[in-house]
Residue, then its C-alpha position, 0 to 999 in steps of 0.5 A: x401868688x408863689x411867681x410873684x414871690x420870685x426874685x427876677x430881673x424884669x423890664x418893663x416897656x411902654x409903648x404908644x402907636x407902636x413907638x416905645x416910650x419908656x422902658x427900665x430894667x429892675x434886678x433881683x427883686x421879688x416879680x411884684x416889686x420889680x414889675x411895680x418899680x420899673x413900670x414907675x421908672x419907665x413912665x418917667x424915662x427921659x431917654x424917650x419923648x414924655x408921655x402924656x395924659x391924652x395917650x393914657x388909653x393908648x399906652x400898651x405895657x410890655x413886661x419882659x422877665x430875664x432868664x437867670x441862665x446867662x450863657x457865654x456863646x460859642x466861637x462857633x455861634x460868634x462865627x455864624x454872625x446871625x443875631x437871634x430875635x428871640x434872645x436877650x444880649x447882655x454886654x459887660x466891660x469893667x463896671x459898665x453893662x448893657x442890655x438888649x432884649x428882643x424888642x429892640x429887634x423891632x426898633x433897630x433891625x440889625x443886619x447881622x450879629x456884629x451890627x447887633x453888638x456894635x448897636x449895644x456897645x454904642x448904645x448901651x456902654x456909651x462906646x463912641x466908635x460904636x465898635x463891639x470890644x473884643x475884651x467884653x464879655x457877652x452872654x445870651x439868654x431867653x426871655x419870657x416876654x408879655x404885651x398887653x392887648x385888649x386888657x390882657x397879656x399876651x406873648x410878645x413876638x417881636 
């Protein structure tokens, strides 16, 4: 299919009994290659408890396609202080870059946008004070999100 040859940013997340057990992002690869590489790396993601053979039948695979259109939010958007669970958030500061995808709302429900960005700065940029740096660049984007249920892919709703 032509769609599998599109170059995309893609994340594969592995879930067992509602717990995330691995997730990896691959950037600007043909969709087919990106999914394969991200899935293989997610299975070895040392940030989470390792997968074991007995869990193989319980693993749910989530594939998230990130939009190339990344928008800097307006001042009005920032002032509303509402984190939107259907969007992805990308934070860049110098050479450091981190992403929060919609499924993070299931794992760490934020109180508001500022809380969400503070978690992003701490968890993904490694900022010890956990404060969203005002000199960083924030971009928001849409995603196409699918998760396996009963052997078929269905849209994922956090």
